[in-house]
N, C-alpha and C positions, 0 to 999 in steps of 0.2 A: 396938792401936793405936788411941790415943785417941777418933779418928774413930767407929768402933766403939760406945764407952758410947753416944752421942748413938742410934745408931738403934732400935733398942728405945720409945724417949721420942718420934722422933718420926713413927713407924706410928703410936703409942696416940694421941698429937695430933693424927695427919691424919683416923684414924676418928674420932674423937669430934669436929672440926670436920667430916668431912661428917655424921655422923648430926644433930648440932643445926642445921644448915645444912638437914636436910630435914626437920626435926621443927617449928623454931621460927624458919626463916626466916633470909637474908642476912644482915641487919640490924639481928638480934639483939644483945644486948650478949654472953650466954653464945658467940655464932658469934667474932662477932666478938674477944674473947678470947683464944680458941683461936685464931683468925688470928695474933694478934699473938704469942704466948708458939708459934708455928710459926716465925714471922716470924724474932724473936729466936733461935729454935735452929738454924736456915739460915746466922743469918749465923756462931753459932759453928763450925760444919761447917767452911762458909767456909774460915773464916781458919786454922784447921787444917788443909784443903786444900790453899787456896793462902796463904800465909804471907808471903810476897812480896807480896800486891796492894794487900789494906791500902801500903806504901809506895810501889807507883806508883803509886795514885791522891791520895796526900799530892803528889807531884810535883808531879804535871798543874797542880794544885791552884793 
């Protein structure tokens, strides 16, 4: 399944973001970058898991 290829990357980014937040703080650019990358990945995963969601959101706008 296409979704499964993102799982390892998700786990990696999550761990790295948590480590970065603990070491450098939550407002550090490194932590923010991990958070942004994680957001992008989660959005990709959601589009795969719920393919009709984007169409429904556009109709409501």
